SELUM-267321 format. One record per residue (C-alpha): residue in three letters; x, y, z. Coordinates in pm, whole numbers, plus 32768, in hexadecimal, padded with zeros to 4 digits. Last residue first. Layout:
# SELUM-267321
AlaXYZ ...
***
This chain:
# SELUM-267321
Unk25103AB2D589 Unk24BC3C0DD606 Unk23C83CB9D6F2 Unk23AA3B83D7CB Unk224A3B4FD857 Unk21D13C3DD963 Unk21FD3C54DADD Unk211C3D46DB9C Unk21393DC4DD03 Unk20463EB7DDAA Unk203E3F6CDEFC Unk1F004038DF29 Unk1F6540FDE061 Unk209D415AE121 Unk20D04262E232 Unk2210430EE2A0 Unk22A94389E3E7 Unk24204354E3F3 Unk24D54205E3F1 Unk25FF42B5E34C Unk262E4190E25D Unk24BC4173E1FC Unk24C54063E0F2 Unk23943FC0E054 Unk23D73E5ADFE7 Unk241A3D7DDEB8 Unk25013C4EDEA8 Unk257F3BA4DD70 Unk25E13A43DD0E Unk273339A2DD40 Unk274C38C2DC0D Unk26AD39CADB28 Unk27923AECDB83 Unk28AA3A8DDA92 Unk27BA3A9DD96B Unk273A3BFCD9A9 Unk25D63C4ADA16 Unk25433D8AD987 Unk25053E7FDAA3 Unk23FC3F81DAF7 Unk23C94069DC1F Unk22AB4159DC71 Unk22564245DD8E Unk20F542D6DDA0 Unk20E44411DE76 Unk1FDF445DDF82 Unk1FC145B9E019 Unk1EAF461BDF21 Unk1EA94515DE11 Unk1FF344FADD54 Unk20614421DC31 Unk21944385DB90 Unk22AD43A8DC8D Unk2407430FDC6C Unk24E14323DDA3 Unk25F34235DD35 Unk261D40E1DDDB Unk26363FF2DCB5 Unk27293ED8DC71 Unk27BF3EA5DDCA Unk28AC3D7FDDF1 Unk28523CCADF34 Unk29143B98DEC0 Unk28033A97DEF5 Unk26B13B3ADEBF Unk27263C38DDBD Unk26873D8DDDE4 Unk25503E59DD97 Unk250C3F7ADE87 Unk23DB4051DED1 Unk244441A5DF56 Unk244F4283E08D Unk2562438DE099 Unk2542449AE1A2 Unk248445D8E146 Unk23A345B6E277 Unk22374560E2C2 Unk22254474E19A Unk20EC43E8E0F4 Unk213A42C3E014 Unk20704211DF06 Unk211840D6DE8A Unk21634050DD2F Unk224D3F39DCC5 Unk228A3EB5DB66 Unk23523D80DAFF Unk23853D34D98D Unk24003BD5D93D Unk252D3BCFD854 Unk25DC3AA1D8EB Unk24F739BBD9AE Unk244939C9DAFD Unk23B638CADBEE Unk24883944DD12 Unk23C33A72DD8D Unk23F03AFDDEED Unk230D3BF1DFA4 Unk235E3CF8E0AD Unk223F3DE3E0FA Unk22F73EBCE1F4 Unk245C3F0EE251 Unk24EF4028E327 Unk23C24034E417 Unk23F04131E530 Unk22C941FDE4AD Unk2235413DE387 Unk20C3416FE3DD Unk201A4094E2D9 Unk1ECC4108E24B Unk1D5D40EBE2AC Unk1C01416FE255 Unk1BCA411FE0E6 Unk1C9E41D1DFE7 Unk1DBB42C4E021 Unk1DB24298E199 Unk1E1F4361E2C7 Unk1DC04349E438 Unk1D3441E9E421 Unk1E82414FE471 Unk1F183FFAE42B Unk20423F64E4DF Unk1F6B3EA7E5D9 Unk1EC83DFFE4AC Unk20033D31E47F Unk20FA3D3CE35E Unk21E83C19E31F Unk21473BAEE1DA Unk208A3CBFE11B Unk1F323D25E19C Unk1DDB3CF2E0FF Unk1C8B3D5CE18C Unk1CDD3ECAE1CA Unk1E4F3EFCE183 Unk1DF93F18E00F Unk1EF73E10DFAA Unk1F133DA4DE40 Unk1FC83C79DDAA Unk1FD33C23DC3B Unk20B13B1DDB99 Unk20A53ABEDA29 Unk201C3C16D9D6 Unk1F303C32D8AA Unk1FC13CD0D771 Unk210B3D8AD795 Unk21403E2BD643 Unk22B53E6FD65E Unk23183D85D545 Unk247E3D1ED4F8 Unk24F43C0FD409 Unk24783CB6D2CC Unk25483C80D191 Unk25733DDFD100 Unk26EE3DDAD123 Unk278A3F27D0BD Unk27233FE5D1F6 Unk27D43EEAD2D8 Unk27563F2ED438 Unk28383F48D56A Unk27993F57D6C4 Unk28553FDFD7F4 Unk27B53FB1D94A Unk28813E7FD9B1 Unk29223E0AD86F Unk28353DBDD751 Unk288D3D48D5F4 Unk28403D51D483 Unk26CF3D9DD4B8 Unk261D3DA3D368 Unk24D83E66D361 Unk25013FA2D42F Unk24DC4093D309 Unk236040A8D30A Unk236A40CAD488 Unk24474201D48F Unk232142F5D484 Unk22A44250D5C4 Unk23BB42E0D697 Unk2323428AD7EB Unk23204111D7C3 Unk248740D4D757 Unk24E341FAD837 Unk24784132D968 Unk256E4022D90B Unk26854120D90A Unk278B4177D807 Unk27224152D69C Unk28284115D58F Unk27B2411BD425 Unk28A64090D327 Unk28F740D5D1B8 Unk28C2424CD195 Unk292542B0D032 Unk28914407CFE9 Unk27494362CF7F Unk274342B4D0D0 Unk27774405D17B Unk26564497D0B1 Unk25784371D10E Unk25C943AFD27C Unk256B451FD25E Unk242A44C8D1A7 Unk23C643DBD2BD Unk23FB44E3D3CB Unk2514457CD49A Unk262344CBD3D3 Unk26E94604D377 Unk264E475CD363 Unk26FC4840D269 Unk26B749B5D25C Unk26DB4A5AD104 Unk25894B0BD10F Unk25F24B9CD25F Unk26EC4C85D1B8 Unk27CB4CCBD2E2 Unk28134B55D2DB Unk27B54A4CD3DB Unk284548EDD3B2 Unk278847E7D479 Unk27B846BCD55B Unk271B4562D543 Unk286D44BBD50E Unk29264495D3C5 Unk2A4B43DAD332 Unk2BB3437ED36A Unk2C20427BD468 Unk2D234290D57B Unk2C2A4209D67C Unk2C7F4320D773 Unk2C96441AD654 Unk2B4243C1D5C6 Unk2AA443C5D721 Unk2B254525D763 Unk2A8B45B2D625 Unk2981467AD6DC Unk28064659D6DC Unk282544EDD742 Unk271243E7D748 Unk2756434FD658 Unk288142E9D584 Unk287042D2D408 Unk299B421FD375 Unk2A93422ED257 Unk2B714100D214 Unk2CDF414FD1CE Unk2D4A4114D337 Unk2CA03FC2D339 Unk2B4A3F43D39F Unk2B7F3DD3D349 Unk2AE13D52D488 Unk2C3A3CF7D510 Unk2CAE3E5BD4C9 Unk2B8C3EE0D599 Unk2BFB3DFCD6B7 Unk2D5F3E7ED694 Unk2CD93FE1D6B7 Unk2C133F7DD7ED Unk2D383ED2D89A Unk2DCD4011D929 Unk2C924067D9F0 Unk2C3841D7D9DD Unk2B2241B5D8DC Unk2A8D40A0D9B4 Unk2A4E4197DACE Unk29434255DA09 Unk285942F1DB0E Unk2969432ADC12 Unk2A5943A6DB07 Unk296744A9DA80 Unk28E844F0DBE0 Unk2A364581DC4E Unk299846C8DCC0 Unk28AB45E8DD8D Unk29AA4589DE96 Unk2AFE44DFDE98 Unk2BD645A8DDA9 Unk2B544708DDDD Unk2B0F46D2DF4F Unk2C6D4646DF81 Unk2CFB4786DEEC Unk2C174859DFC9 Unk2C9247A7E101 Unk2DF947C8E088 Unk2DD1493FE059 Unk2D3E496AE1B6 Unk2E5B48A9E258 Unk2F584974E192 Unk2EAC4AB9E1F7 Unk2EBE4A64E367 Unk302949F5E35A Unk30A44B1EE28E Unk2FFB4C20E36C Unk305B4B66E4AA Unk31C84B72E442 Unk31A94CE3E3EC Unk31014D2FE53B Unk321D4C81E5F4 Unk33154D5AE538 Unk32484E8EE58A Unk32534E3BE6FD Unk33CB4E0BE6EE Unk33F44F67E65E Unk350D4F86E560 Unk34244FFFE44D Unk338D50FBE53D Unk34E75182E592 Unk352751B9E41F Unk33F952A2E404 Unk345353B5E30B Unk35335323E1FD Unk34FE51ADE22D Unk338E51EAE278 Unk335B52AFE136 Unk340C51AEE05B Unk33405098E0FB Unk31FB5159E0C8 Unk324B519DDF5A Unk32AB5033DF16 Unk31734FBEDFD0 Unk309D5098DEEE Unk314A5024DDB1 Unk30EF4EBDDE0B Unk2F894F26DE5A Unk2F704FBFDCFC Unk302C4EB0DC39 Unk2F0C4DD0DCA3 Unk2E564E55DB71 Unk2F104D4DDAAA Unk2E3C4C3EDB4A Unk2CE74CE7DB2C Unk2C904C49D9DC Unk2CC14AF5DA84 Unk2B734B18DB35 Unk2AB34AECD9F2 Unk293F4AC9DA3A Unk28C74C2BDA85 Unk2A164CCEDA36 Unk29E04C8CD8C2 Unk28BD4D80D8B3 Unk298C4EA9D925 Unk2AB24E80D837 Unk2ABF4FF0D7D1 Unk2A4A506AD927 Unk2B4B4F97D9E0 Unk2C615006D8F6 Unk2BFD5173D92B Unk2C055140DAA4 Unk2D5D50A1DA88 Unk2DDD51CFD9C9 Unk2D3252BDDABD Unk2DFC5221DBDB Unk2F4551F3DB1D Unk2F775366DAD7 Unk2F6253D1DC43 Unk302D52A3DCB1 Unk314452EEDBBB Unk31435457DC33 Unk316453E6DD9D Unk32905311DD42 Unk332F543BDC91 Unk32E75516DDBF Unk3396543FDEC2 Unk32A0545ADFE2 Unk32D2556CE0E4 Unk31F3566FE03D Unk30E85567DFFD Unk30C4550EE16D Unk2F465521E165 Unk2F435492E004 Unk30175367E066 Unk2F4C533DE1A4 Unk2E0E531CE0D7 Unk2EA4520DDFFC Unk2F455154E11E Unk2DFC5160E1DF Unk2D4550D0E0B1 Unk2E4D4FBEE0A6 Unk2E194F6EE216 Unk2C9F4F66E1EE Unk2CB74E72E0CA Unk2DA74DA3E19D Unk2C9F4D91E2AE Unk2BA34D05E1B4 Unk2C964BF0E149 Unk2D004C34DFE5 Unk2C924C09DE7B Unk2BAC4ADDDE98 Unk2AB24B53DF9C Unk2A1F4C5DDEB8 Unk2A1C4B70DD8A Unk28CC4AD4DD42 Unk27DB4B98DE1D Unk28884CE5DDDB Unk28984CA6DC65 Unk27294C3EDC65 Unk26C44D7CDD1A Unk27894E49DC1E Unk26E54D8FDAFE Unk25854DCFDB83 Unk25CD4F40DBB1 Unk265A4F5ADA52 Unk25294EABD9C0 Unk243E4F95DA7F Unk250950C1DA02 Unk24FC504ED898 Unk26254FB1D7E5 Unk2708500ED6C2 Unk27A05127D791 Unk2857502AD86B Unk29454FC3D759 Unk29714E5DD6D7 Unk2ABE4E6ED61E Unk2B554DB4D4F3 Unk2C574CA8D4A3 Unk2B874B8BD530 Unk2BEC4A2AD4D5 Unk2AD64961D431 Unk2A7D4A7AD342 Unk2AA449A2D20D Unk2A7949C6D096 Unk2BCA492DD035 Unk2C454A62CF7E Unk2BB44B3DD090 Unk2C734A76D196 Unk2DBB4A93D0D7 Unk2D894C08D093 Unk2D374C51D200 Unk2E604B7ED26C Unk2F474C37D178 Unk2EE24D88D203 Unk2F094D09D366 Unk305F4C7BD309 Unk30DF4DBCD268 Unk30624E8ED389 Unk31144DACD481 Unk325A4DA2D3BB Unk325A4F21D39D Unk31F44F67D503 Unk33294F10D5CD Unk34444F7DD4E7 Unk338650B0D46C Unk3322510FD5CD Unk348C50ECD640 Unk350251D3D52A Unk33F252CCD580 Unk344A52B6D6F1 Unk35BC52EED6B7 Unk3570540ED5C7 Unk349D54B4D6D1 Unk35B954AFD7C9 Unk35B75400D919 Unk36CC5471DA07 Unk35DC54E7DB13 Unk346A5496DAE2 Unk33BD55E9DAED Unk32A05605DBE5 Unk33385745DC77 Unk330057EDDB25 Unk318357E3DB41 Unk30EB583CD9EE Unk320657B9D914 Unk323A56A6DA1A Unk30E0561FD9C5 Unk315055C6D864 Unk327E5506D8E7 Unk319C5466D9EB Unk30B053ECD8DC Unk31D25344D82B Unk323A529BD96F Unk30CF5238D9A7 Unk30D7517FD85A Unk31F250ABD8E7 Unk3129507EDA27 Unk30034FE1D96F Unk30E24F18D883 Unk30804DBED906 Unk2F284E15D87A Unk2FAE4D9CD725 Unk2FCF4C33D799 Unk30F44B41D775 Unk31A34C1AD675 Unk31584D4DD745 Unk320E4CBDD871 Unk33384C4FD79E Unk335E4DA7D6FE Unk332E4E43D855 Unk34484D66D8D2 Unk35354DECD7CB Unk34CB4F53D80D Unk350E4F28D982 Unk36694EA6D930 Unk36974FD8D856 Unk363C50C0D973 Unk370A5007DA76 Unk3841501ED99D Unk38055195D98B Unk386951C7DAF5 Unk37AB52F7DB72 Unk37B35270DCD5 Unk365152A0DD5C Unk359152B8DC14 Unk365A5199DB80 Unk361A50D1DCBC Unk34A55111DC98 Unk34B3509ADB2E Unk35824F62DB75 Unk34864EF3DC7C Unk33654F4ADB94 Unk33F84E77DA7B Unk34204D4ADB5F Unk32B84D76DBD0 Unk32484D93DA64 Unk32F54C46DA17 Unk322F4B9CDB2C Unk30F04C4BDABC Unk311A4BBBD960 Unk31694A67D9F6 Unk30194A82DAAE Unk2F534AE8D978 Unk2FE549CAD8A8 Unk2ECA48DAD8FE Unk2F264771D944 Unk2F344769DAC0 Unk3011478FDBEE Unk2FF74904DC31 Unk2E8D48F5DBBC Unk2E0F486BDD07 Unk2F054923DDE9 Unk2EB94A5BDD1F Unk2D424A3FDD5C Unk2D7549F0DECC Unk2E5C4B1CDF04 Unk2F7C4ACFDFEE Unk30774A9BDED6 Unk30354BFFDE60 Unk309F4C7FDFBA Unk31D54BA2DFD8 Unk32B74CCADF8F Unk321E4D85E0B5 Unk32784C79E1B4 Unk33BE4C0EE10B Unk343D4D72E0D7 Unk33D84DD5E236 Unk348E4CACE2CE Unk35C74CD1E1F9 Unk35ED4E3FE253 Unk36D24F24E189 Unk35A24FF8E133 Unk35BF5063DFC7 Unk36A34F4DDF49 Unk35D44E59E017 Unk34954ECEDF6C Unk352F4E8ADE17 Unk35B04D34DE82 Unk345D4CD3DF0E Unk33B54D3EDDC9 Unk34AC4C6ADD04 Unk34674B40DDE5 Unk32F34B66DD9D Unk33474B82DC2A Unk34084A3BDC3F Unk32CD499FDCCE Unk320849FDDB97 Unk330F497ADAA7 Unk3339483ADB6F Unk31C347FADB78 Unk3194482ADA03 Unk32BA473FD9CD Unk32124639DAA9 Unk30C04655D9FB Unk31534627D8A2 Unk32454515D908 Unk31484471D9F3 Unk30654440D8C7 Unk314F4330D84A Unk31664307D6D1 Unk32B94255D6C4 Unk340942C9D747 Unk34BD432ED608 Unk339F4365D513 Unk32CB43F3D62D Unk33DB44FAD657 Unk3387456FD4F5 Unk321B4597D55C Unk3297465FD687 Unk33334753D590 Unk31FA4767D4B5 Unk312147B0D5E3 Unk321848BBD656 Unk32344956D4FB Unk30BA4975D4ED Unk30BF4AF5D4EA Unk2F894B4ED5B3 Unk2E444BA0D4FC Unk2E004A32D4B4 Unk2DFB49A6D350 Unk2D02489AD2E9 Unk2D10478CD1DC Unk2C2F466AD244 Unk2B9C4616D0F0 Unk2A5345BAD047 Unk29584668D128 Unk290C478DD042 Unk2A7C47D4D00C Unk2ABB47C5D182 Unk2A05470ED29C Unk2AB645C0D286 Unk2B1A45B1D3F4 Unk2C694509D42E Unk2D3F4644D41A Unk2E0746EDD307 Unk2F3347CFD2DC Unk2FBC4824D182 Unk30C9492DD1BB Unk31BD4850D27B Unk31B24743D16F Unk30F3460CD1D7 Unk318E44B7D218 Unk302F4426D245 Unk308C4368D383 Unk31634474D421 Unk30C845BFD3B8 Unk2F7B4515D3F7 Unk2FD744BED55C Unk30354627D5AA Unk2EF946BED516 Unk2E2C45B7D5CE Unk2ED14602D71E Unk2E804772D6F8 Unk2D1C4723D687 Unk2CF24628D7A2 Unk2D434736D8A1 Unk2C4C481FD7F4 Unk2B36471BD818 Unk2BA246A6D974 Unk2B3F4806D9D2 Unk2AFC47B6DB3F Unk2B384644DB86 Unk2C034567DA9B Unk2D214555D9A3 Unk2E044426D9E0 Unk2EBC43F4DB2E Unk303143BADB61 Unk307C451EDBD0 Unk2F6444FBDCCF Unk301D43F6DD9C Unk316F44A3DDB3 Unk30AC45E8DDF1 Unk3020456CDF3B Unk2FD946D0DFBA Unk30C9468FE0D9 Unk31CE461FDFDC Unk31A54766DF1F Unk31C9481EE06B Unk330E476AE0B4 Unk338747A7DF51 Unk3349491DDF6F Unk33F04934E0C5 Unk351C4867E050 Unk354C493BDF18 Unk354F4A85DFD5 Unk36214A07E0F9 Unk37204969E00E Unk372B4AAFDF4C Unk377D4B62E090 Unk38954A6EE0DE Unk39254A87DF7F Unk39404C02DFA3 Unk3A114BCCE0DA Unk39B84C15E243 Unk3AC24CDFE2F8 
***
């Protein structure tokens, strides 16, 4: 006979194996990034501030100085911040390592998966079925992403899964120890995030429903037990939410939301647009399409076989469904851009598989023992795991992670030390642009402002930070000492910053640090006449290495000819060695593409091949032709090697080039 320890070994091993397949050991070590890096950074910022500011539990703050009219960073989240405070204390022992926060989040979520497996096993007696169905939440792309992350939504779901397992066992066995264990885990789930209590509220709804339909009664559960449990679970949460509202009002901030965004605030066209956006953004992120169909089948089958399903479980489902719908309607607007709001709603599919497993164990045991079904379960887990990993890689490696891709220097460990070497210390306040979030402030561990905003219900109180000259002057009046601009192109695009870009304290790759207190000018973006100017119209003048056989008269922006780049990965390569530190290099080329494949002008180091600019930046469009632009300010260590400029067509697909232009200007700073 297989022992209890053996089954737990199977549960834990299967979860850890899947976590390894998803590359969790790597992601646990990573700072906030990709989808909702903003909220990730907020969680990490709360934790770090508890540690380095030695804050009391009831005085949380972040790095963004958006409170008290822009003079402080005191903000209280809606969830009880005991977890952030606790990890902050661990930082005192082990050091401020983000892996502690992210790793503990992961363990709490994965423990809930094991708890769900255990609950299903107690209903079915089958290790295979309990593993396959228990892994369901760990096969969802959105949960795989947030399961090893900074947000407390996933740990909340993990605790709610434990609570549900104890609840269904209480209903089945009547053992009161299971009820009070469920209550304990609901307290934890709600402390992490209030929506972790969806099923707990459904228990109360089921008690009411049982007055009308006696067969829905939960055996052994008395009203006084539920009221006592509700007091134990809800009292601390209500007290904290009330305190958080008071704390935020006192500090004039709405940074963390403690309100709702109901559907009835919007017009029908707005609602339709939002629904389409939700579908486009997130439809593929909840489950594989076939898994959606399977869950819909489970739901319909449960109602078809309602007389054979355990009635208390059915009642919980009947109450949970409208409860989740109400939650969706109340928070409608947030679902457009905030995929993590759906996390605790995954209690629905988890309850569904519990009901189906309980039904099969009672009425279809031969089906559960079927070899064909066992093969189907293995294929189900395998296929969904592959799909989830593909979506996880998409989130981290493709455009959803554009914040990191566009600002790689913020993620390099030496950047903070470099700021220290410039004299930009922890106590110095900064302005960082461009960033509408506060992620950059956390990554640099500096306090200050970005070019975000604070929107109040009373629009006359709205605060817009550093979005124009007046906004920058206001930040300076509030104590801003340094201006950090990321991106050479942004130096030119954000013209309202030019009056403040006088004294450059230092430059590292694409990050420019200006001392707002020093009015001595050593930086001037006015370009004057170019020192080097080369233009190629592909009529009379061609760049080196290009022959007239590669021209076509089929398409042209100006004149009669352009370059046909089909099968040509590189074109227009030119090298420049007579350069000095601070020179501004600009490249423009008009491109007509027949596909969506990447085609861009590139600026890179001649010797090492280090790429400085290869983003798809467009500045103008004429019909099918688009003007691509790159700019780069030469760094000191590049001078000995020189730079190389070319047009890159990595897929070698059909594309046409015209009016290729390179300009090199005098150094922008001395």
